[in-house]
N, C-alpha and C positions, 0 to 999 in steps of 0.2 A: 723632378726638375727637368726642364727641356734644355737640350744641348743647344748652344749657339751655333748657327750655321754660318759658313763663310759668307762674307758680304761682297767680296770682289769676285764676280764670276765673268768679268770681261776678259776673254782670252787674249785680247790685244795688249792688255796691261800686265799680264802675268809674266814674270821673267822665268824662262825655262833655263835649266843648266845646259851647258854646251853638249854633253852626251845625249841629252834629249833632243836637241836641235839636230844633231848629226843623225840620230835614229829616224826622226821625222823626215829629214831630207832623203834618207836612204829609201824610205817608203815611196816618197814622191818620185824619185828618180826611177824606181822600179815600175811605177805606174806609167811614166813617160815611155820607158822601154817597151812595156806591154802594148802601148798604143802604136809605137813606131816600128816595131819589129815586123809586123805583116807588110808594111809599106816597103821596108828594106828587102824583104824576101821577094816581093813583087818586082822591085827594081833588079834584083839579082836574076830572077827568072827572065825578065825582059832582056837583060844584057847577054844572056846565054842563048837566046832564041835565034838570033841571026846577027851577022855583022852590021847590017843597016840599023837594026834596033839598038845595037850597042853604040853606034855612032850618034844616033838621035838622043839616047839617054845621056851619053857623055856630054853632048852639046847642052842639053837641058840642065844637067847637074853642074855645069861650069859657070852658071850665072852667079853673081854675088849673093843674091837672095838664097839660092839653093845651097851655096857654100856655107852661109850662115846657119841654115837649118840643119845641114849635115854636122856642123860644129856643135850645134845644140844637142843633136843625137849623141855625138861622141862625148860631149860633156856629161850627159846623163849616164852613159855607159861607164866612163872613167870613174865618176864619183861612186856609182853603184858598185863597181868592182872593188875599189879600195875600202868603202864602208862595209861591203860584204866580207872582206878579209878580216876587218876589225870584229865584226859580229861572230865570225867563225872562231877567231881566237878567244873571244869572250865565252863562247860556248864550251871551250875546254878549260875555262877558268884562268886564262892568261889576260891580265889587265882588267879584271872585273872589280877590283877595289876602287874606292872613290878617287884617290889621287892618280892611280894609273889609268883609270877610265877617262878622267879629264885629259890627261896627257895624250892618250891614244886618240881621243876625239879631235884634239887640236892637230895632232900629227896627220890624221886622216884628212882633215880639211886642207892643211898645207900641201901635202903630197898631191891631193886631187887638183888643187889650183895650179900647181906647177905643171902637172901633166895636161891639164885643160889648156893652159897657155901654150905649151909645146904643140898640142894638137892644132891649135889655131894657127900657129906659125907654119906648121907643116902643110896645112890645108891651103893657106894663101901663099 
């Protein structure tokens, strides 16, 4: 007898549980950080090279578009930080049951959003 295969393979219609979404977003934020950290290190090097370069970089980063991009970097960092703490706690078997896993996923999302909003307020 041949087993029935799943018929719905459309990833856009499959409902993932919130812990899975949090985990996927953690990977995406890590990838964003991986791409942006070299750029931030270059800006740090430029800011430390001379006072004129520091002033030019400060002027460049003061534009609204650059503030928005910096906020995006900070958002990825903040989310990755709190989701990473959640993953570390789950590695030592704190919150790895179904009910506590859902709660920690929701808590991670709420804390991240609060800190992301605070970072936006601080930046502007």
